[in-house]
ZADO-1210 file (C-alpha; in nm, 4 decimals, padded with zeros to 6 digits):
<atoms>
<atom x="-05.7633" y="09.9742" z="03.1720" code="MET" pos="1"/>
<atom x="-05.4345" y="09.8566" z="03.3197" code="SER" pos="2"/>
<atom x="-05.3624" y="09.6655" z="03.6372" code="TYR" pos="3"/>
<atom x="-05.0435" y="09.5930" z="03.8256" code="LEU" pos="4"/>
<atom x="-05.0314" y="09.2330" z="03.9468" code="LEU" pos="5"/>
<atom x="-04.7777" y="09.1017" z="04.1930" code="ARG" pos="6"/>
<atom x="-04.7602" y="08.7286" z="04.1378" code="VAL" pos="7"/>
<atom x="-04.5688" y="08.4480" z="04.3030" code="GLN" pos="8"/>
<atom x="-04.4989" y="08.1649" z="04.0637" code="LEU" pos="9"/>
<atom x="-04.2631" y="07.8653" z="04.0403" code="PRO" pos="10"/>
<atom x="-03.9136" y="07.9631" z="03.9264" code="ASP" pos="11"/>
<atom x="-03.8889" y="07.7109" z="03.6460" code="ARG" pos="12"/>
<atom x="-03.8960" y="07.7174" z="03.2641" code="PRO" pos="13"/>
<atom x="-04.2404" y="07.7606" z="03.1196" code="GLY" pos="14"/>
<atom x="-04.4065" y="07.9172" z="03.4251" code="SER" pos="15"/>
<atom x="-04.4200" y="08.2661" z="03.2884" code="LEU" pos="16"/>
<atom x="-04.5403" y="08.1408" z="02.9477" code="GLY" pos="17"/>
<atom x="-04.8211" y="07.9456" z="03.1110" code="ALA" pos="18"/>
<atom x="-04.9177" y="08.2544" z="03.3099" code="LEU" pos="19"/>
<atom x="-04.9235" y="08.4656" z="02.9930" code="ALA" pos="20"/>
<atom x="-05.1509" y="08.2140" z="02.8231" code="VAL" pos="21"/>
<atom x="-05.3823" y="08.2019" z="03.1285" code="ALA" pos="22"/>
<atom x="-05.4119" y="08.5804" z="03.1386" code="LEU" pos="23"/>
<atom x="-05.4560" y="08.5971" z="02.7653" code="GLY" pos="24"/>
<atom x="-05.7472" y="08.3552" z="02.7914" code="SER" pos="25"/>
<atom x="-05.9425" y="08.6243" z="02.9780" code="VAL" pos="26"/>
<atom x="-05.8444" y="08.9044" z="02.7422" code="GLY" pos="27"/>
<atom x="-05.5423" y="09.0400" z="02.9294" code="ALA" pos="28"/>
<atom x="-05.2282" y="09.1657" z="02.7550" code="ASP" pos="29"/>
<atom x="-04.8961" y="09.1702" z="02.9467" code="ILE" pos="30"/>
<atom x="-04.7381" y="09.5130" z="02.8849" code="LEU" pos="31"/>
<atom x="-04.4347" y="09.4845" z="03.1127" code="SER" pos="32"/>
<atom x="-04.2734" y="09.2576" z="03.3666" code="LEU" pos="33"/>
<atom x="-04.0298" y="09.3241" z="03.6501" code="ASP" pos="34"/>
<atom x="-03.8706" y="09.0489" z="03.8585" code="VAL" pos="35"/>
<atom x="-03.9079" y="09.1711" z="04.2163" code="VAL" pos="36"/>
<atom x="-03.7473" y="08.8823" z="04.4001" code="GLU" pos="37"/>
<atom x="-03.6274" y="08.5230" z="04.3581" code="ARG" pos="38"/>
<atom x="-03.6312" y="08.2676" z="04.6323" code="GLY" pos="39"/>
<atom x="-03.5889" y="07.8929" z="04.6699" code="ASP" pos="40"/>
<atom x="-03.7901" y="07.7632" z="04.3810" code="GLY" pos="41"/>
<atom x="-04.0164" y="08.0670" z="04.3371" code="PHE" pos="42"/>
<atom x="-04.0144" y="08.4127" z="04.1843" code="ALA" pos="43"/>
<atom x="-04.2087" y="08.7281" z="04.2662" code="ILE" pos="44"/>
<atom x="-04.2964" y="08.9249" z="03.9531" code="ASP" pos="45"/>
<atom x="-04.4731" y="09.2527" z="03.8931" code="ASP" pos="46"/>
<atom x="-04.6789" y="09.2445" z="03.5733" code="LEU" pos="47"/>
<atom x="-04.8635" y="09.5375" z="03.4162" code="VAL" pos="48"/>
<atom x="-05.1536" y="09.3973" z="03.2152" code="VAL" pos="49"/>
<atom x="-05.4009" y="09.5721" z="02.9904" code="ASP" pos="50"/>
<atom x="-05.7675" y="09.4608" z="02.9846" code="VAL" pos="51"/>
<atom x="-06.0840" y="09.5732" z="02.8143" code="GLU" pos="52"/>
<atom x="-06.2805" y="09.8535" z="02.9854" code="PRO" pos="53"/>
<atom x="-06.5222" y="09.7067" z="03.2350" code="GLY" pos="54"/>
<atom x="-06.3299" y="09.3828" z="03.2824" code="ALA" pos="55"/>
<atom x="-06.3289" y="09.2643" z="03.6443" code="LEU" pos="56"/>
<atom x="-05.9919" y="09.2231" z="03.8176" code="PRO" pos="57"/>
<atom x="-06.1246" y="08.9080" z="03.9838" code="ASP" pos="58"/>
<atom x="-06.1075" y="08.7359" z="03.6428" code="THR" pos="59"/>
<atom x="-05.7311" y="08.7986" z="03.6332" code="LEU" pos="60"/>
<atom x="-05.6857" y="08.6514" z="03.9793" code="ILE" pos="61"/>
<atom x="-05.8955" y="08.3443" z="03.8967" code="THR" pos="62"/>
<atom x="-05.7097" y="08.2875" z="03.5691" code="ALA" pos="63"/>
<atom x="-05.3662" y="08.3179" z="03.7327" code="ALA" pos="64"/>
<atom x="-05.4429" y="08.1072" z="04.0377" code="GLU" pos="65"/>
<atom x="-05.5960" y="07.8358" z="03.8254" code="HIS" pos="66"/>
<atom x="-05.2340" y="07.7409" z="03.7510" code="LEU" pos="67"/>
<atom x="-05.0561" y="07.5170" z="04.0014" code="ALA" pos="68"/>
<atom x="-04.8454" y="07.6944" z="04.2624" code="ASP" pos="69"/>
<atom x="-04.9330" y="08.0457" z="04.1358" code="VAL" pos="70"/>
<atom x="-05.0538" y="08.3016" z="04.3889" code="LEU" pos="71"/>
<atom x="-05.1616" y="08.6606" z="04.3229" code="VAL" pos="72"/>
<atom x="-05.0115" y="08.8647" z="04.6012" code="ASP" pos="73"/>
<atom x="-05.1900" y="09.1871" z="04.5056" code="SER" pos="74"/>
<atom x="-05.3727" y="09.3629" z="04.2216" code="ILE" pos="75"/>
<atom x="-05.4353" y="09.7323" z="04.1825" code="ARG" pos="76"/>
<atom x="-05.5106" y="09.9800" z="03.9011" code="PRO" pos="77"/>
<atom x="-05.2022" y="10.1084" z="03.7258" code="TYR" pos="78"/>
<atom x="-05.1800" y="10.4439" z="03.5571" code="ALA" pos="79"/>
<atom x="-04.8022" y="10.4861" z="03.5434" code="GLY" pos="80"/>
<atom x="-04.5904" y="10.5445" z="03.2371" code="ILE" pos="81"/>
<atom x="-04.4133" y="10.2321" z="03.1143" code="LEU" pos="82"/>
<atom x="-04.0416" y="10.2601" z="03.0552" code="ASP" pos="83"/>
<atom x="-03.7349" y="10.0443" z="03.0955" code="THR" pos="84"/>
<atom x="-03.4943" y="10.2802" z="03.2725" code="HIS" pos="85"/>
<atom x="-03.7082" y="10.4311" z="03.5417" code="ARG" pos="86"/>
<atom x="-03.4368" y="10.4901" z="03.8053" code="GLU" pos="87"/>
<atom x="-03.1960" y="10.6465" z="03.5580" code="LEU" pos="88"/>
<atom x="-03.4602" y="10.8820" z="03.4215" code="GLU" pos="89"/>
<atom x="-03.5580" y="10.9932" z="03.7721" code="LEU" pos="90"/>
<atom x="-03.1968" y="11.0547" z="03.8779" code="ILE" pos="91"/>
<atom x="-03.1426" y="11.2555" z="03.5601" code="ASP" pos="92"/>
<atom x="-03.4622" y="11.4559" z="03.6185" code="SER" pos="93"/>
<atom x="-03.3500" y="11.5421" z="03.9733" code="VAL" pos="94"/>
<atom x="-02.9989" y="11.6323" z="03.8604" code="ALA" pos="95"/>
<atom x="-03.1141" y="11.8652" z="03.5824" code="THR" pos="96"/>
<atom x="-03.4048" y="12.0302" z="03.7672" code="ALA" pos="97"/>
<atom x="-03.3477" y="12.4016" z="03.8196" code="ARG" pos="98"/>
<atom x="-03.5851" y="12.4335" z="04.1149" code="ASN" pos="99"/>
<atom x="-03.7616" y="12.2133" z="04.3657" code="ASP" pos="100"/>
<atom x="-03.5447" y="11.9106" z="04.3106" code="ARG" pos="101"/>
<atom x="-03.6927" y="11.7422" z="04.6186" code="LEU" pos="102"/>
<atom x="-04.0379" y="11.7825" z="04.4671" code="GLN" pos="103"/>
<atom x="-03.9152" y="11.6294" z="04.1444" code="VAL" pos="104"/>
<atom x="-03.7859" y="11.3346" z="04.3441" code="LEU" pos="105"/>
<atom x="-04.1095" y="11.2671" z="04.5338" code="VAL" pos="106"/>
<atom x="-04.3219" y="11.3191" z="04.2243" code="ASP" pos="107"/>
<atom x="-04.1225" y="11.0602" z="04.0292" code="GLY" pos="108"/>
<atom x="-04.0495" y="10.8014" z="04.3019" code="ALA" pos="109"/>
<atom x="-04.4031" y="10.6450" z="04.3135" code="PRO" pos="110"/>
<atom x="-04.3812" y="10.5554" z="03.9409" code="ARG" pos="111"/>
<atom x="-04.0272" y="10.4243" z="03.9734" code="VAL" pos="112"/>
<atom x="-04.0856" y="10.2166" z="04.2901" code="LEU" pos="113"/>
<atom x="-04.4513" y="10.1371" z="04.2205" code="ARG" pos="114"/>
<atom x="-04.6018" y="10.2784" z="04.5370" code="VAL" pos="115"/>
<atom x="-04.8986" y="10.5016" z="04.6125" code="GLY" pos="116"/>
<atom x="-04.7123" y="10.8012" z="04.7538" code="TRP" pos="117"/>
<atom x="-04.3796" y="10.9389" z="04.8660" code="CYS" pos="118"/>
<atom x="-04.2728" y="11.2044" z="05.1165" code="VAL" pos="119"/>
<atom x="-03.9494" y="11.3491" z="05.2456" code="ILE" pos="120"/>
<atom x="-03.9459" y="11.4005" z="05.6211" code="ALA" pos="121"/>
<atom x="-03.6895" y="11.5798" z="05.8386" code="ASP" pos="122"/>
<atom x="-03.6287" y="11.6458" z="06.2082" code="LEU" pos="123"/>
<atom x="-03.6647" y="11.9936" z="06.3493" code="GLY" pos="124"/>
<atom x="-03.6723" y="12.1460" z="06.6978" code="LYS" pos="125"/>
<atom x="-04.0358" y="12.0395" z="06.7400" code="ARG" pos="126"/>
<atom x="-03.9884" y="11.6901" z="06.6006" code="GLY" pos="127"/>
<atom x="-04.0493" y="11.5355" z="06.2581" code="ALA" pos="128"/>
<atom x="-04.2105" y="11.7343" z="05.9795" code="TYR" pos="129"/>
<atom x="-04.2868" y="11.6835" z="05.6119" code="ARG" pos="130"/>
<atom x="-04.0608" y="11.8701" z="05.3710" code="VAL" pos="131"/>
<atom x="-04.2372" y="11.7774" z="05.0469" code="VAL" pos="132"/>
<atom x="-04.4883" y="11.5163" z="04.9381" code="GLY" pos="133"/>
<atom x="-04.6070" y="11.3628" z="04.6108" code="SER" pos="134"/>
<atom x="-04.9552" y="11.3740" z="04.4712" code="ALA" pos="135"/>
<atom x="-05.1612" y="11.1237" z="04.6685" code="GLY" pos="136"/>
<atom x="-04.9634" y="11.1679" z="04.9873" code="ALA" pos="137"/>
<atom x="-05.2043" y="11.1679" z="05.2846" code="PRO" pos="138"/>
<atom x="-05.3082" y="11.5066" z="05.4188" code="GLU" pos="139"/>
<atom x="-05.2553" y="11.3703" z="05.7741" code="THR" pos="140"/>
<atom x="-04.8878" y="11.4054" z="05.8597" code="HIS" pos="141"/>
<atom x="-04.6838" y="11.1850" z="06.0927" code="ALA" pos="142"/>
<atom x="-04.5277" y="11.4220" z="06.3475" code="THR" pos="143"/>
<atom x="-04.3907" y="11.1813" z="06.6107" code="ASP" pos="144"/>
<atom x="-04.1545" y="10.9445" z="06.4316" code="ILE" pos="145"/>
<atom x="-03.9430" y="10.7634" z="06.6891" code="PRO" pos="146"/>
<atom x="-03.7208" y="10.5820" z="06.4403" code="TRP" pos="147"/>
<atom x="-03.5769" y="10.9015" z="06.2963" code="MET" pos="148"/>
<atom x="-03.2945" y="10.9607" z="06.2202" code="PRO" pos="149"/>
<atom x="-03.2503" y="10.6486" z="06.0108" code="LEU" pos="150"/>
<atom x="-02.9183" y="10.4816" z="05.9298" code="ASP" pos="151"/>
<atom x="-03.0293" y="10.2279" z="05.6643" code="LYS" pos="152"/>
<atom x="-03.3260" y="10.1515" z="05.4367" code="PRO" pos="153"/>
<atom x="-03.5932" y="09.9506" z="05.6094" code="THR" pos="154"/>
<atom x="-03.9529" y="09.8329" z="05.5978" code="ALA" pos="155"/>
<atom x="-04.1649" y="09.9972" z="05.8675" code="LEU" pos="156"/>
<atom x="-04.4375" y="09.8593" z="06.0888" code="ASP" pos="157"/>
<atom x="-04.7594" y="10.0010" z="05.9464" code="GLY" pos="158"/>
<atom x="-04.9456" y="09.9264" z="06.2700" code="GLU" pos="159"/>
<atom x="-04.6994" y="10.1063" z="06.5034" code="ALA" pos="160"/>
<atom x="-04.8251" y="10.3737" z="06.7454" code="ASP" pos="161"/>
<atom x="-04.6598" y="10.6571" z="06.5496" code="TRP" pos="162"/>
<atom x="-04.8579" y="10.5746" z="06.2313" code="VAL" pos="163"/>
<atom x="-05.1583" y="10.8078" z="06.1846" code="PRO" pos="164"/>
<atom x="-05.4944" y="10.6263" z="06.2069" code="ASP" pos="165"/>
<atom x="-05.5898" y="10.7122" z="05.8499" code="VAL" pos="166"/>
<atom x="-05.2730" y="10.5405" z="05.7247" code="TRP" pos="167"/>
<atom x="-05.3587" y="10.2338" z="05.9274" code="ARG" pos="168"/>
<atom x="-05.7206" y="10.2335" z="05.8092" code="ASP" pos="169"/>
<atom x="-05.5921" y="10.2107" z="05.4537" code="MET" pos="170"/>
<atom x="-05.3634" y="09.9212" z="05.5448" code="ASN" pos="171"/>
<atom x="-05.0621" y="10.1144" z="05.4216" code="THR" pos="172"/>
<atom x="-04.7312" y="09.9322" z="05.3838" code="SER" pos="173"/>
<atom x="-04.4414" y="10.1651" z="05.4639" code="LEU" pos="174"/>
<atom x="-04.0711" y="10.1834" z="05.3945" code="ALA" pos="175"/>
<atom x="-03.8025" y="10.4485" z="05.4322" code="ALA" pos="176"/>
<atom x="-03.4412" y="10.5208" z="05.3567" code="ALA" pos="177"/>
<atom x="-03.1962" y="10.7922" z="05.4730" code="PRO" pos="178"/>
<atom x="-03.1534" y="11.0718" z="05.2216" code="LEU" pos="179"/>
<atom x="-02.7967" y="11.1810" z="05.2818" code="GLY" pos="180"/>
<atom x="-02.6022" y="11.2011" z="05.6059" code="SER" pos="181"/>
<atom x="-02.8432" y="11.4298" z="05.7900" code="GLY" pos="182"/>
<atom x="-03.1852" y="11.3592" z="05.9384" code="ASN" pos="183"/>
<atom x="-03.3882" y="11.3527" z="05.6165" code="ARG" pos="184"/>
<atom x="-03.5579" y="11.0358" z="05.5031" code="VAL" pos="185"/>
<atom x="-03.7392" y="10.9304" z="05.1882" code="LEU" pos="186"/>
<atom x="-04.0604" y="10.7538" z="05.2981" code="MET" pos="187"/>
<atom x="-04.2841" y="10.5414" z="05.0753" code="LEU" pos="188"/>
<atom x="-04.6471" y="10.4425" z="05.1288" code="GLY" pos="189"/>
<atom x="-04.8333" y="10.1656" z="04.9514" code="ARG" pos="190"/>
<atom x="-05.2027" y="10.1789" z="05.0557" code="PRO" pos="191"/>
<atom x="-05.3538" y="09.8327" z="05.0565" code="GLY" pos="192"/>
<atom x="-05.0171" y="09.6608" z="05.0293" code="GLY" pos="193"/>
<atom x="-04.8457" y="09.4420" z="04.9402" code="PRO" pos="194"/>
<atom x="-04.5644" y="09.4476" z="05.1970" code="GLU" pos="195"/>
<atom x="-04.2217" y="09.5594" z="05.0788" code="PHE" pos="196"/>
<atom x="-03.9846" y="09.2798" z="04.9772" code="ARG" pos="197"/>
<atom x="-03.6176" y="09.2820" z="05.0750" code="LEU" pos="198"/>
<atom x="-03.5222" y="09.3446" z="04.7116" code="SER" pos="199"/>
<atom x="-03.7477" y="09.6509" z="04.7074" code="GLU" pos="200"/>
<atom x="-03.5906" y="09.7857" z="05.0241" code="ILE" pos="201"/>
<atom x="-03.2480" y="09.7419" z="04.8698" code="ALA" pos="202"/>
<atom x="-03.3629" y="09.9183" z="04.5539" code="ARG" pos="203"/>
<atom x="-03.4991" y="10.2069" z="04.7625" code="LEU" pos="204"/>
<atom x="-03.1680" y="10.2342" z="04.9429" code="GLY" pos="205"/>
<atom x="-02.9613" y="10.2449" z="04.6246" code="TYR" pos="206"/>
<atom x="-03.1894" y="10.5075" z="04.4706" code="LEU" pos="207"/>
<atom x="-03.1889" y="10.7244" z="04.7822" code="ALA" pos="208"/>
<atom x="-02.8120" y="10.7005" z="04.8121" code="GLY" pos="209"/>
<atom x="-02.7473" y="10.8055" z="04.4530" code="ILE" pos="210"/>
<atom x="-03.0023" y="11.0884" z="04.4670" code="VAL" pos="211"/>
<atom x="-02.8504" y="11.2129" z="04.7953" code="ALA" pos="212"/>
<atom x="-02.5125" y="11.2383" z="04.6196" code="THR" pos="213"/>
<atom x="-02.6707" y="11.4254" z="04.3313" code="VAL" pos="214"/>
<atom x="-02.8420" y="11.6667" z="04.5711" code="LEU" pos="215"/>
<atom x="-02.5126" y="11.7273" z="04.7476" code="GLY" pos="216"/>
</atoms>
């Protein structure tokens, strides 16, 4: 069983080692680590950890937060494929796909950007509509999206009036980026949080910009 932990810890030598020891003391193995953001004296890291079947995620939180100045921002089951060049592989997959390149994009984006789902939305004569969606994308569509068209990547207010009730009920964090120069946007949903960090928004923007160029 694997979990994805988002952890805030002091940005100083030895902090990550101490965290690894603490997690190891409850039987957790760190499989991968991504630095999400660095601030004034702290770092936000995403860690994928492997635990024995039946192990409670609460034990991971307790072990991590037993350390001084360490805070677990979120924890959720992780079933993604571990790799070190996720963005490049996704861009290559989109570029080489013979058909349904937009579907290839939304199917791969959740793994790359570590979110629950991804959709591409566009504007038509009757308002916003979903072009394609990934597995796990909510069946309820957002049809009145006042912020479209979008000119830059941004985090969205998950409690805004345009957000469908079922998205709100799941406490879904939202972000979007323009996909090319038209009206299309790439929208991400992360049910249960955490909120998108500025570095994640920038990463989304870079990926969407490159993919838009590939799509032509």
